[in-house]
N, C-alpha and C positions, 0 to 999 in steps of 0.2 A: 421390176424390182419394187415398185410402189405397191403393187397388189400384194406382194409377199409381206411388206411392212404393215399394211392395213390388216391383213389376215393374222399376222402375229400379234398386233395390238388388240384385235378383237379376241383372240385366244387368251391373251394375258388378262384382259378385262373380264372375260367369262370365268377364267380360273380364279381371279380375285373375288368375284361375286359368289362363286361356289364356296370358296374358303370362308367368307363371312357368314354365309348361310349355315355351313357345317358347324362353325364355332358357336353361333347363336343356338342351334339345336342342341349342341353338346352342353352348353350352360343351362338351357331349359331342362334337359334330362337330369343333370346333376342336381338342380334345385328340387325337382320332383323326387329324386332318390333320397335327398336329405329329409324332405317332408315325410316320406314313407318310413325312414329310420326313426324319426321323432315319434310318429304315430305308433310304431311297433314298440318303442320304449314305453310310451304312455299306456298302451294296452297291456304290456307286461306288468307294469306297476299296478294297474287296475285288477289284473288277474290275481296277483299276489294278495292284494287287499281283500278281494272277494273270497279267496281261499281261507284267509285268516278269519274273516267274518263267518264263513261257513263252519269252520272248526269250532268257533266260539258258540255258535247257535246250536251245535249238535252235542254239547256236553251232556252227560247223563243227568246231572242235577237240573239243568235248564229244561230238558225234555220232561222230566218228572214234574217240575213245577208247572209247566204249561199244560200237561195232561191233567193235573189236579185242578188248576185255576180255570182254564178256558174250556176244557172238555168235560169237566166234572167227573173225572175218573178217580178211582180210589184203589187202594191195595186190595188184593184178593185175600179173603179170609174164608175159613170153612163155613162160617155162618151165612155168607152170601153166595156160596157156590151152589149151583143147581146141577145135580147129577142126572143124566138121562140114560135110560137103558136102550138097547138096540130096537126094541119094539116101539119105543116113543119116537124114534127117528124115522121109522118107515111110514109111508102114507097109508091111510086106511083103504082097503079094497071095497069097491061097491058091490 
């Protein structure tokens, strides 16, 4: 009978230790999940901000201003247009 009691006490102790380990792991995983949710919300907010910034950077007025100021581009006029014929575009034969 003593052997059975010792065996049952060992089984109960092992079961209690396993329960503590499972609860600890469950809490750890829940904390990681919450961190992942916070990071996902942060990244979603950052994505929205970047999309708004992208839309503001791509407005036609801004593109035209940057093309004029930084790239030294200007509007096309007939006076600065160069017309080429098909013969001008072909390479000369040796």
